[in-house]
C-alpha positions as CSV (number, residue, x, y, z in Angstrom):
1,M,33.0,5.6,-23.1
2,P,33.6,2.9,-25.7
3,T,34.4,5.2,-28.6
4,E,36.7,2.6,-30.2
5,N,33.6,0.6,-31.0
6,R,32.0,3.6,-32.6
7,I,28.6,2.9,-31.1
8,T,26.0,5.7,-31.4
9,L,24.6,6.0,-27.9
10,T,20.8,6.1,-27.5
11,P,18.6,5.8,-24.5
12,D,18.0,2.1,-25.6
13,T,21.7,1.2,-25.9
14,P,22.3,-1.8,-23.7
15,V,24.2,-1.0,-20.5
16,R,26.8,-3.7,-21.4
17,Y,28.4,-1.2,-23.8
18,L,29.6,0.9,-20.9
19,K,33.3,0.7,-20.1
20,G,34.0,-1.9,-17.4
21,V,30.5,-3.6,-17.8
22,G,30.9,-7.1,-19.0
23,P,28.3,-9.8,-19.4
24,K,28.3,-10.8,-15.7
25,T,27.9,-7.2,-14.5
26,A,25.2,-6.7,-17.1
27,E,23.3,-9.6,-15.6
28,R,23.6,-8.1,-12.2
29,F,22.3,-4.8,-13.5
30,E,19.3,-6.6,-15.0
31,K,18.4,-7.9,-11.5
32,L,17.9,-4.2,-10.6
33,G,15.7,-3.7,-13.7
34,I,18.6,-1.9,-15.5
35,V,19.0,-3.0,-19.1
36,T,19.6,0.2,-21.0
37,L,21.5,3.4,-20.5
38,A,18.2,5.2,-19.9
39,D,17.5,2.7,-17.1
40,L,20.8,3.4,-15.5
41,L,20.4,7.2,-15.6
42,C,17.0,6.7,-14.0
43,H,18.3,4.5,-11.2
44,Y,18.1,7.2,-8.6
45,P,20.0,7.3,-5.3
46,R,18.1,6.2,-2.2
47,K,20.1,8.6,0.0
48,Y,23.3,10.6,0.2
49,I,26.4,10.6,2.4
50,D,26.9,14.3,3.4
51,F,30.6,15.0,3.8
52,T,30.0,18.7,4.3
53,K,29.2,18.5,8.0
54,P,31.8,16.2,9.6
55,Y,31.8,15.4,13.3
56,S,34.8,15.8,15.6
57,I,35.8,12.4,17.0
58,A,34.5,13.2,20.5
59,E,31.1,14.4,19.2
60,A,30.5,11.6,16.8
61,P,27.3,9.7,17.7
62,A,28.0,6.1,18.9
63,D,26.7,3.2,16.8
64,T,25.4,5.5,14.1
65,E,26.6,6.0,10.5
66,C,28.4,9.4,10.4
67,V,31.3,11.3,8.9
68,V,34.4,12.1,11.0
69,K,37.2,14.4,10.0
70,A,40.6,13.3,11.4
71,E,44.4,13.5,10.7
72,V,46.3,10.2,10.2
73,F,48.9,10.0,13.0
74,A,50.4,6.5,12.4
75,K,50.2,3.3,10.3
76,P,51.3,0.4,12.6
77,G,50.9,-2.0,9.7
78,G,48.9,-5.1,9.2
79,R,48.9,-8.7,10.4
80,I,47.4,-12.0,9.6
81,L,44.6,-13.2,11.9
82,P,43.6,-16.8,12.7
83,G,41.6,-18.1,9.8
84,G,43.7,-16.2,7.2
85,R,42.1,-12.8,7.3
86,R,44.4,-9.8,7.0
87,M,43.9,-6.8,9.3
88,E,45.2,-3.3,8.6
89,R,45.3,-0.6,11.3
90,V,45.6,3.2,11.1
91,T,45.7,5.6,14.1
92,A,44.0,9.0,13.5
93,G,42.9,11.9,15.6
94,D,42.1,15.6,16.1
95,D,43.0,18.1,18.7
96,V,40.9,16.3,21.4
97,S,40.5,12.6,20.7
98,G,42.0,9.6,18.9
99,L,40.4,7.2,16.5
100,E,41.6,3.7,15.7
101,I,40.6,2.6,12.2
102,T,40.7,-1.0,11.1
103,W,40.3,-2.7,7.7
104,F,39.9,-6.4,7.0
105,N,41.2,-7.9,3.7
106,N,41.8,-4.5,2.2
107,P,45.5,-3.6,2.4
108,Y,45.2,-0.9,-0.2
109,A,42.8,1.2,1.9
110,A,45.6,1.9,4.5
111,Q,48.4,2.1,2.0
112,K,47.0,5.0,0.2
113,L,46.7,7.2,3.3
114,E,49.5,9.6,4.1
115,I,50.7,10.4,7.7
116,G,50.0,14.0,8.6
117,Q,47.1,14.4,6.1
118,E,43.4,15.0,7.0
119,Y,40.7,12.7,5.7
120,Y,37.0,12.3,5.9
121,F,36.0,8.9,7.3
122,Q,32.4,7.6,6.9
123,G,31.2,4.6,8.9
124,I,30.0,3.6,12.4
125,V,31.9,4.9,15.4
126,T,32.1,2.5,18.4
127,G,33.8,2.5,21.8
128,G,33.9,5.0,24.7
129,M,35.3,8.5,24.8
130,L,38.9,7.2,25.6
131,R,39.1,4.7,22.7
132,R,36.9,5.3,19.7
133,Q,37.0,2.9,16.7
134,M,35.8,2.6,13.1
135,V,35.8,-0.6,11.0
136,N,36.0,-0.6,7.1
137,P,35.1,3.1,6.7
138,L,34.8,5.0,3.4
139,V,37.6,7.5,3.0
140,R,37.6,10.8,1.1
141,T,40.2,13.5,0.7
142,A,39.4,17.2,1.0
143,E,39.7,17.5,-2.8
144,Q,37.3,14.7,-3.3
145,V,34.8,16.2,-0.9
146,Q,35.1,19.5,-2.7
147,A,34.4,17.9,-6.0
148,A,31.5,15.7,-4.7
149,P,30.3,16.9,-1.3
150,F,27.2,14.5,-1.4
151,E,27.9,11.0,-2.3
152,A,25.0,9.0,-3.8
153,V,24.0,5.7,-2.2
154,Y,22.2,3.4,-4.7
155,P,19.8,0.4,-4.3
156,Q,22.2,-2.5,-5.0
157,T,22.3,-6.2,-5.5
158,E,24.6,-9.1,-4.8
159,G,27.8,-8.6,-6.7
160,L,27.0,-5.0,-7.6
161,S,27.8,-2.5,-4.9
162,S,26.6,1.1,-4.6
163,S,30.1,2.4,-5.4
164,A,30.3,0.2,-8.5
165,I,26.9,1.6,-9.7
166,A,28.1,5.1,-9.0
167,K,31.2,4.6,-11.1
168,C,29.1,3.5,-14.1
169,V,26.7,6.4,-13.6
170,R,29.5,9.0,-13.4
171,Q,30.8,8.0,-16.9
172,L,27.3,8.3,-18.3
173,L,26.4,11.7,-16.8
174,P,28.1,13.8,-19.6
175,H,25.5,12.1,-21.8
176,A,22.4,12.9,-19.7
177,E,20.9,14.7,-22.8
178,L,20.4,11.2,-24.2
179,L,17.1,11.3,-22.2
180,P,14.5,13.3,-24.0
181,D,12.7,15.9,-21.8
182,P,9.0,14.9,-21.7
183,L,7.9,18.1,-19.9
184,P,7.0,21.0,-22.3
185,E,9.1,24.1,-21.8
186,E,6.0,26.1,-20.8
187,M,5.2,23.7,-18.0
188,R,8.8,23.8,-16.8
189,R,8.7,27.6,-16.6
190,K,5.3,27.6,-14.9
191,Y,6.5,25.2,-12.1
192,R,10.1,26.5,-12.1
193,L,11.5,23.1,-12.9
194,P,15.0,22.3,-14.3
195,S,15.4,20.4,-17.5
196,K,15.5,16.6,-17.5
197,A,19.3,16.5,-18.1
198,E,20.0,19.1,-15.4
199,A,17.8,17.2,-12.9
200,V,19.4,13.8,-13.7
201,R,22.9,15.2,-13.3
202,A,22.0,16.9,-10.0
203,I,20.2,13.9,-8.5
204,H,23.3,11.8,-9.0
205,R,26.0,14.3,-8.1
206,P,24.4,17.3,-6.3
207,A,26.7,20.2,-5.3
208,T,24.3,21.4,-2.6
209,E,21.2,20.2,-0.6
210,E,19.1,22.7,-2.5
211,E,20.3,21.3,-5.9
212,A,19.4,17.8,-4.8
213,F,16.0,19.0,-3.6
214,A,15.2,20.8,-6.9
215,A,16.3,17.8,-8.9
216,R,14.2,15.4,-6.8
217,R,11.2,17.7,-7.0
218,R,11.4,17.8,-10.8
219,L,11.8,14.0,-11.2
220,I,8.9,13.3,-8.8
221,Y,6.7,15.7,-10.7
222,E,7.5,14.0,-14.0
223,E,6.9,10.5,-12.5
224,L,3.5,11.5,-11.0
225,L,2.4,13.4,-14.1
226,V,3.1,10.3,-16.3
227,L,1.3,8.1,-13.8
228,Q,-1.8,10.4,-13.8
229,L,-1.9,10.6,-17.6
230,G,-1.7,6.8,-17.8
231,I,-4.4,6.3,-15.3
232,G,-6.6,8.8,-17.2
233,R,-6.1,6.7,-20.4
234,M,-7.1,3.6,-18.5
235,K,-10.2,5.3,-17.4
236,N,-11.0,6.4,-21.0
237,R,-10.5,2.9,-22.3
238,G,-12.9,1.5,-19.7
239,S,-15.6,3.9,-20.7
240,A,-17.0,1.9,-23.6
241,A,-20.7,1.9,-24.5
242,T,-22.6,-0.1,-21.9
243,G,-24.1,-3.4,-22.7
244,A,-26.8,-2.7,-20.1
245,P,-28.6,0.5,-21.2
246,M,-31.1,1.8,-18.5
247,Q,-33.6,4.5,-18.1
248,P,-33.2,7.1,-15.3
249,T,-34.6,5.6,-12.1
250,D,-36.3,7.3,-9.1
251,P,-35.0,5.5,-6.0
252,E,-37.8,6.7,-3.7
253,P,-39.8,3.5,-3.9
254,F,-36.7,1.7,-2.6
255,W,-36.1,4.2,0.2
256,A,-39.8,4.1,1.2
257,S,-39.6,0.3,1.6
258,L,-37.0,0.6,4.4
259,P,-37.8,0.7,8.1
260,F,-35.3,3.5,8.6
261,S,-34.1,6.6,6.7
262,P,-30.9,6.6,4.7
263,T,-28.2,9.2,5.5
264,G,-27.7,12.2,3.2
265,A,-24.4,10.7,2.1
266,Q,-26.1,7.4,1.1
267,R,-28.8,9.3,-0.9
268,R,-26.1,11.3,-2.7
269,A,-24.0,8.2,-3.6
270,V,-27.1,6.4,-4.9
271,D,-28.0,9.4,-7.1
272,E,-24.5,9.4,-8.6
273,I,-24.6,5.7,-9.2
274,L,-28.1,5.8,-10.9
275,A,-27.0,8.7,-13.0
276,D,-24.0,6.6,-14.2
277,M,-26.2,3.6,-14.9
278,A,-28.5,5.8,-17.0
279,G,-25.6,7.0,-19.1
280,E,-24.4,5.8,-22.5
281,H,-21.1,4.4,-21.1
282,S,-20.6,1.6,-18.6
283,M,-20.3,2.8,-15.0
284,N,-16.9,2.3,-13.4
285,R,-17.3,3.6,-9.8
286,L,-15.7,3.2,-6.4
287,L,-17.8,3.5,-3.3
288,Q,-15.5,4.4,-0.5
289,G,-16.8,4.5,3.0
290,D,-15.7,4.3,6.6
291,V,-16.4,1.3,8.7
292,G,-20.2,1.1,9.4
293,S,-21.1,3.9,6.9
294,G,-23.7,1.8,5.1
295,K,-22.1,0.8,1.8
296,T,-24.2,-2.3,1.5
297,L,-27.4,-0.3,1.5
298,V,-26.1,1.9,-1.3
299,A,-25.2,-1.3,-3.3
300,A,-28.7,-2.7,-2.6
301,A,-30.3,0.4,-4.1
302,A,-28.1,0.1,-7.2
303,I,-28.9,-3.7,-7.5
304,W,-32.7,-2.9,-7.1
305,A,-32.5,-0.4,-10.0
306,C,-30.6,-2.8,-12.1
307,I,-33.1,-5.7,-11.6
308,R,-36.0,-3.3,-12.1
309,A,-34.5,-2.4,-15.5
310,G,-34.7,-6.1,-16.5
311,Y,-31.1,-7.2,-15.8
312,Q,-29.3,-9.5,-13.4
313,A,-26.8,-8.3,-10.8
314,A,-23.8,-10.1,-9.2
315,L,-22.0,-9.3,-5.9
316,L,-18.5,-10.7,-5.3
317,A,-17.5,-11.1,-1.6
318,P,-14.1,-12.2,-0.2
319,T,-15.4,-14.9,2.2
320,E,-18.2,-17.4,2.4
321,I,-19.3,-15.9,5.7
322,L,-19.6,-12.4,4.3
323,A,-21.3,-13.7,1.1
324,A,-23.9,-15.5,3.2
325,Q,-24.5,-12.3,5.3
326,H,-24.9,-10.2,2.2
327,A,-27.3,-12.7,0.6
328,E,-29.4,-12.8,3.8
329,G,-29.5,-9.0,4.2
330,L,-30.1,-8.2,0.5
331,N,-32.9,-10.8,0.3
332,R,-34.7,-9.0,3.1
333,M,-34.5,-5.7,1.2
334,L,-35.3,-7.1,-2.3
335,A,-37.9,-9.8,-1.6
336,P,-40.7,-7.3,-1.1
337,F,-40.2,-6.3,-4.7
338,G,-40.4,-9.9,-5.9
339,M,-36.7,-10.0,-6.6
340,R,-34.9,-13.4,-6.3
341,V,-31.5,-13.7,-4.5
342,A,-29.2,-16.7,-5.0
343,L,-26.1,-17.7,-3.1
344,L,-23.1,-19.3,-4.9
345,T,-20.0,-20.4,-3.0
346,G,-17.3,-23.0,-3.4
347,G,-18.5,-24.9,-0.3
348,M,-22.0,-25.7,-1.7
349,K,-23.0,-29.3,-2.3
350,A,-22.9,-30.4,-5.9
351,A,-26.7,-30.7,-6.3
352,A,-27.4,-27.3,-4.8
353,K,-24.7,-25.8,-7.0
354,R,-26.2,-27.3,-10.2
355,T,-29.6,-25.9,-9.3
356,T,-28.2,-22.5,-8.7
357,L,-26.2,-22.5,-11.9
358,A,-29.3,-23.4,-13.9
359,A,-31.3,-20.6,-12.2
360,I,-28.5,-18.1,-13.1
361,R,-28.4,-19.3,-16.7
362,G,-32.2,-19.4,-17.1
363,D,-32.7,-15.9,-15.7
364,E,-34.5,-17.3,-12.7
365,A,-32.1,-15.6,-10.2
366,D,-32.0,-11.8,-10.2
367,L,-29.1,-11.2,-7.8
368,I,-26.3,-13.7,-7.4
369,V,-24.2,-13.2,-4.3
370,G,-21.0,-15.3,-4.1
371,T,-17.3,-15.8,-3.6
372,H,-14.7,-16.6,-6.3
373,A,-17.0,-19.4,-7.3
374,I,-18.9,-16.7,-9.4
375,L,-15.8,-16.3,-11.6
376,S,-15.8,-20.0,-12.5
377,E,-16.1,-21.1,-16.2
378,G,-19.5,-22.9,-15.6
379,V,-21.2,-19.7,-14.4
380,E,-23.3,-18.2,-17.2
381,F,-25.5,-15.2,-16.7
382,A,-28.6,-14.7,-18.8
383,R,-28.3,-10.9,-18.8
384,L,-25.7,-9.4,-16.4
385,G,-26.2,-5.6,-16.0
386,L,-24.3,-4.8,-12.8
387,A,-21.2,-6.3,-11.2
388,V,-20.5,-5.3,-7.6
389,V,-17.2,-6.1,-5.8
390,D,-17.2,-5.9,-2.0
391,E,-14.0,-5.2,0.0
392,Q,-12.2,-4.2,-3.2
393,H,-8.8,-4.3,-1.3
394,R,-9.2,-8.1,-1.2
395,F,-9.4,-8.4,-4.9
396,G,-7.2,-7.4,-7.8
397,V,-7.9,-5.8,-11.2
398,E,-8.0,-9.3,-12.8
399,Q,-10.8,-10.5,-10.6
400,R,-12.8,-7.4,-11.2
401,A,-12.3,-7.8,-15.0
402,A,-13.2,-11.5,-14.8
403,L,-16.6,-10.7,-13.1
404,A,-17.3,-8.0,-15.7
405,S,-16.5,-10.4,-18.5
406,K,-19.6,-12.5,-17.5
407,G,-21.7,-9.9,-19.2
408,E,-21.5,-7.5,-22.2
409,N,-19.8,-4.5,-20.6
410,P,-22.0,-4.4,-17.5
411,H,-21.9,-1.5,-15.0
412,K,-19.2,-1.9,-12.4
413,L,-19.4,-0.9,-8.7
414,V,-16.5,-1.6,-6.3
415,M,-16.7,-1.0,-2.6
416,S,-13.9,-0.4,-0.2
417,A,-14.0,-0.1,3.6
418,T,-10.4,1.2,3.7
419,P,-10.8,5.0,3.9
420,I,-7.9,6.8,2.3
421,P,-7.3,10.5,1.6
422,R,-9.1,11.6,-1.6
423,T,-5.9,12.8,-3.4
424,L,-4.3,9.3,-2.9
425,A,-7.6,7.6,-3.8
426,L,-7.6,9.5,-7.1
427,M,-4.1,8.1,-7.7
428,I,-4.7,4.5,-6.7
429,Y,-8.2,4.3,-8.1
430,G,-7.8,6.9,-10.9
431,D,-9.5,4.6,-13.4
432,L,-12.7,4.9,-11.3
433,D,-15.2,7.6,-10.4
434,I,-15.4,7.9,-6.7
435,S,-18.4,8.3,-4.3
436,V,-17.5,8.8,-0.6
437,L,-19.6,8.0,2.5
438,K,-18.4,10.1,5.4
439,E,-21.7,10.2,7.4
440,L,-22.5,7.3,9.8
441,P,-26.1,6.1,10.1
442,K,-28.1,7.2,13.2
443,G,-27.6,4.9,16.2
444,R,-24.0,3.9,15.4
445,Q,-22.1,4.1,18.6
446,P,-18.5,5.5,18.6
447,V,-16.1,2.9,19.9
448,E,-14.2,4.0,23.0
449,T,-10.6,3.1,22.4
450,Y,-7.7,2.7,24.9
451,A,-4.0,2.0,24.3
452,V,-2.3,0.2,27.3
453,T,0.9,-1.7,27.9
454,G,1.1,-5.4,28.6
455,K,1.4,-4.7,32.4
456,L,-2.4,-3.9,32.3
457,R,-3.4,-7.1,30.4
458,E,-5.2,-8.7,33.4
459,R,-7.0,-5.4,34.2
460,A,-8.1,-5.3,30.5
461,F,-9.4,-8.9,30.7
462,N,-11.4,-8.0,33.9
463,Y,-12.9,-5.1,31.9
464,V,-13.9,-7.7,29.2
465,K,-15.6,-9.8,31.9
466,K,-17.8,-6.8,32.9
467,Y,-19.2,-6.7,29.4
468,L,-19.7,-10.5,29.3
469,D,-21.5,-10.4,32.6
470,E,-23.9,-7.8,31.2
471,G,-24.8,-10.3,28.5
472,R,-22.6,-8.8,25.8
473,Q,-20.0,-10.6,23.7
474,G,-16.4,-9.8,22.8
475,Y,-13.4,-10.5,20.6
476,I,-9.7,-11.0,21.4
477,V,-7.6,-10.6,18.2
478,C,-4.1,-12.0,17.8
479,P,-1.8,-10.8,15.1
480,M,-0.5,-13.3,12.6
481,I,1.3,-11.9,9.6
482,E,1.3,-15.4,8.1
483,E,-0.5,-18.2,9.5
484,S,2.4,-20.6,9.8
485,D,2.1,-23.8,11.8
486,M,4.0,-22.2,14.7
487,D,1.9,-19.1,14.7
488,L,-1.3,-21.2,14.5
489,Q,-0.2,-23.3,17.4
490,D,0.5,-20.2,19.4
491,V,-3.0,-18.9,18.8
492,K,-4.5,-22.3,19.7
493,T,-2.4,-22.4,22.9
494,Y,-3.4,-18.9,23.7
495,A,-7.1,-19.6,23.3
496,K,-6.9,-22.7,25.4
497,K,-5.1,-20.8,28.1
498,L,-7.8,-18.2,28.2
499,S,-10.6,-20.8,28.2
500,Q,-9.0,-22.7,31.1
501,G,-7.8,-19.7,33.0
502,T,-9.1,-16.1,33.0
503,F,-12.3,-16.9,31.1
504,K,-13.0,-20.4,32.4
505,D,-16.5,-19.4,33.4
506,Y,-17.4,-18.3,29.8
507,T,-17.7,-20.0,26.4
508,V,-14.5,-19.3,24.4
509,G,-14.4,-19.9,20.6
510,L,-11.5,-19.9,18.1
511,L,-11.4,-18.6,14.5
512,H,-8.4,-18.6,12.2
513,G,-7.6,-18.7,8.5
514,R,-6.6,-22.3,8.3
515,M,-10.1,-23.4,9.0
516,S,-12.3,-24.6,6.2
517,G,-15.1,-22.3,5.0
518,A,-17.7,-24.6,6.6
519,Q,-15.8,-24.5,10.0
520,K,-15.5,-20.7,9.9
521,E,-19.1,-20.3,9.1
522,Q,-20.1,-22.6,11.9
523,V,-18.0,-20.7,14.4
524,M,-19.4,-17.3,13.3
525,N,-23.0,-18.6,13.3
526,D,-22.4,-19.9,16.9
527,F,-21.0,-16.5,17.8
528,K,-23.9,-14.7,16.2
529,E,-26.4,-16.9,18.1
530,H,-24.5,-16.3,21.3
531,K,-23.4,-19.9,21.8
532,I,-19.9,-18.3,22.2
533,D,-19.2,-15.4,24.6
534,L,-15.7,-14.6,23.7
535,L,-14.2,-15.2,20.2
536,V,-10.4,-15.5,20.0
537,S,-9.5,-14.8,16.4
538,T,-6.7,-13.9,14.0
539,T,-7.3,-11.0,11.6
540,V,-9.6,-13.2,9.6
541,V,-12.4,-11.5,11.6
542,E,-11.5,-8.2,9.9
543,V,-14.0,-9.0,7.2
544,G,-16.9,-10.8,9.0
545,V,-20.5,-10.9,9.9
546,D,-22.2,-8.3,11.9
547,V,-22.9,-9.3,15.5
548,P,-24.8,-6.4,17.1
549,N,-24.3,-7.9,20.6
550,A,-20.5,-7.8,20.3
551,A,-19.4,-4.7,22.3
552,I,-15.8,-5.3,23.5
553,M,-12.6,-6.1,21.6
554,V,-9.0,-6.6,22.8
555,I,-6.2,-6.5,20.2
556,E,-3.0,-8.1,21.3
557,N,0.4,-6.7,20.1
558,A,-1.5,-3.9,18.5
559,D,1.8,-2.2,17.5
560,R,2.2,-4.8,14.8
561,F,-0.8,-3.4,12.8
562,G,-1.2,-0.2,10.8
563,L,-3.7,2.3,12.2
564,S,-6.1,1.7,9.3
565,Q,-6.2,-2.0,9.9
566,L,-6.8,-1.5,13.7
567,H,-9.6,0.8,12.8
568,Q,-11.1,-1.8,10.5
569,L,-10.8,-4.4,13.2
570,R,-12.5,-2.4,15.9
571,G,-15.3,-1.8,13.4
572,R,-16.5,-5.3,14.3
573,V,-17.9,-3.9,17.6
574,G,-20.2,-0.9,18.0
575,R,-22.7,-2.3,15.5
576,G,-25.6,-2.5,17.9
577,K,-27.2,-0.2,20.4
578,Y,-24.7,-0.9,23.2
579,K,-21.8,1.1,24.5
580,S,-18.6,-0.5,22.9
581,S,-14.9,-0.4,23.7
582,C,-11.7,-1.5,22.1
583,I,-8.5,-2.1,24.1
584,L,-5.1,-2.0,22.3
585,I,-2.4,-3.9,24.1
586,T,1.3,-3.5,23.3
587,D,4.4,-4.9,25.0
588,N,6.4,-2.3,22.9
589,V,6.8,0.6,25.3
590,N,8.6,2.7,22.7
591,E,7.2,6.2,23.0
592,E,6.5,6.5,19.3
593,S,4.6,3.2,19.2
594,V,2.3,4.2,22.1
595,K,1.8,7.7,20.7
596,R,0.8,6.2,17.4
597,L,-1.8,3.9,19.0
598,K,-3.3,6.7,21.0
599,I,-4.4,8.4,17.7
600,L,-7.2,5.8,17.6
601,G,-8.3,6.9,21.0
602,K,-8.8,10.4,19.8
603,T,-11.0,9.8,16.7
604,N,-13.3,7.3,15.1
605,D,-13.0,9.0,11.7
606,G,-11.4,6.5,9.4
607,F,-10.3,9.2,6.9
608,K,-8.4,11.1,9.5
609,I,-6.8,7.9,10.7
610,S,-5.7,7.0,7.2
611,E,-4.1,10.4,6.8
612,E,-2.1,9.7,10.0
613,D,-1.3,6.2,8.8
614,L,0.0,7.6,5.5
615,K,2.3,10.0,7.3
616,L,3.6,7.3,9.6
617,R,3.9,4.2,7.4
618,G,3.6,5.5,3.8
619,P,1.2,4.1,1.2
620,G,2.4,0.5,1.3
621,D,-0.8,-0.9,2.6
622,F,-2.9,0.9,0.1
623,F,-0.8,-0.1,-2.9
624,G,0.1,-3.6,-1.8
625,S,-3.3,-4.7,-0.9
626,R,-5.0,-3.4,-4.0
627,Q,-2.9,-5.5,-6.5
628,H,-3.7,-2.6,-8.8
629,G,-1.2,-3.4,-11.6
630,L,0.0,0.2,-11.6
631,P,3.7,0.8,-12.2
632,A,5.9,1.0,-9.2
633,L,7.1,4.4,-8.1
634,K,10.8,5.0,-8.6
635,I,11.4,8.2,-6.7
636,A,8.0,9.6,-5.4
637,D,7.0,8.9,-1.8
638,M,3.3,9.4,-1.2
639,S,3.8,10.0,2.5
640,Q,5.9,13.1,1.7
641,D,5.0,14.2,-1.9
642,M,1.2,14.8,-1.7
643,D,1.7,18.5,-2.7
644,I,3.5,17.5,-5.8
645,L,0.9,14.9,-6.6
646,R,-1.8,17.5,-6.4
647,K,0.1,19.7,-8.9
648,A,0.7,16.8,-11.2
649,Q,-3.0,15.8,-11.1
650,E,-4.0,19.4,-12.0
651,A,-1.5,19.5,-14.9
652,A,-2.6,16.0,-16.1
653,Q,-6.2,17.2,-16.3
654,L,-5.3,20.3,-18.3
655,I,-3.2,18.2,-20.7
656,R,-6.0,15.7,-21.1
657,N,-8.6,18.4,-21.8
658,A,-6.4,20.0,-24.5
659,D,-4.9,16.9,-26.0
660,P,-6.8,13.7,-24.9
661,N,-4.6,11.3,-26.9
662,L,-1.3,13.2,-26.4
663,E,-0.9,13.8,-30.1
664,R,0.6,17.3,-30.0
665,T,4.3,17.7,-30.8
666,E,5.1,19.1,-27.3
667,N,3.4,15.9,-25.7
668,I,5.1,13.3,-27.9
669,Y,7.7,12.2,-25.2
670,L,5.0,12.2,-22.5
671,R,3.0,9.8,-24.7
672,E,6.0,7.5,-25.2
673,L,6.6,7.4,-21.4
674,V,2.9,6.7,-20.7
675,D,2.9,3.9,-23.4
676,K,6.0,2.3,-22.0
677,L,5.0,2.5,-18.4
678,F,1.5,1.3,-18.9
679,D,2.1,-1.2,-21.7
680,K,1.0,-4.2,-19.6
681,T,-1.7,-2.5,-17.6
682,M,-3.3,-1.0,-20.7
683,S,-3.4,-4.1,-22.9
684,D,-6.9,-5.0,-23.7
685,N,-8.8,-6.3,-20.6
């Protein structure tokens, strides 16, 4: 440490004051988000090299990173290769096999090895049993392994290797007490957690697997606890007095006007929403439901109650197609009560848009359904009381806030058709109250789902023909991660091939994201009116209009999708009275891939599917698509750490109940972490 500079070390001391860290290295550290000593101590390893269980040379797995223990037999010396590279060779072995070790442009690596000494070599073993090789391995002596049996491997960046990071961390570990411990002693005892300093030392240089596990558990718990406390504060800040006070409303007149009976889950969700809207604070609620569970009907009941109370309502949809469908459906339900529905989209003609804007401003439109156009500066509501966001995963926090800003703290309802486990939902959407629809309306047909390999593609297409011959319609979905020109051409070529070949006797349409809103709308209207038998589409169809006559879907290269997205896609069929099927085609015959797809054949429960997706893929889809603005997780992994999350949620609730603003002495460091972590997110919306 730089004692000669007499610097008093604090968590906020810049990392450049570490020995051996100059301005350039400090810049590289900054690329990893490491500016201070605290940042470096909290830069946790992504994995460890375990030197405690070395392989013999013969048993070392081929083409896999592993540790081999061998004795150095000979050092033939180095030579210069064409191009100027220098190669060093060492011959090692054990009682059974030999190992040839090569280094390039690293003469010191071979020089420091002694003939007759045993070493631990970590790298990739190649070659057959008679001649096994390693290139550029890490080398450790028995003494080094005894001192550090598990070597940390860190996230790195160009010019800053894992070993260089480890060297800096090692000189800082004696000063781990620099980090204040945010967990009260009573909590640490209750959950048998080590102190912060003990956990930090152990996570970087564990002596045993058990020690690394205990350290990781402690740090995960802390991270998730801080996250939950921060989300709780966001929730509290969002619970300001409503600008749209309403009296308790009996929804029975609305239910009585429908030609069908709502499900029990729909009734319960509406009761929760109406109770919120009659409260003193602005509602902030998530309506989460499986595909086809009837979220729109619940939203309609809330909108009806809002308009009845003398306010306007707005519904934000992600596409013009979906906005038009919502406007049509909601108008059917609300018109009998004399309630006026207006549609506002970017694709409207200027004259129609001016008329609609005037109606919104003059309180002549009760419900405004639209796309991002609703968020434009020229849109002024006379008295906005309820803001509804459909397909929440397509919008971020900013858009939600922008819609709410059109009124004086209106009630907010966001809807998501991405079912996720409740524990994870509480984390991702912790700033919202949650209503869940798990019950499907009567008449909804379960979609029979089959996973097949590409060899059965023609048979699958013949199965599609049977549906089309019976008067039904179908989809063929092609994966496109990004609609690049090449991908788009591939889809166009594919659709043309089908229309001129296998399905030449049928009308084939094409839908993709590069089309204009008007083009998409035209295609979907043609499909809805059965002018198109088979619609070839990219995933843009995931959020689309209901076509009750569509009863068959084929998804090409299904292995490229997550299970939750596949479930969302197949929800486009089975919306009418007809038996419906979905065929998942994959050319990836990997056993794990096929096994994963077969999960969809076993259940139509989106919540069960999301749990499986979480286990297999982690929470990336849930976090990435939400654009939630929450801090990124450093060490916790929601696919593995759900049990710790549950404990952290319980503890956070107890802390909030006893000390809502984290003002007690034992909670001061927790408050500092929450403030630091949520500084941007918690700034005034």
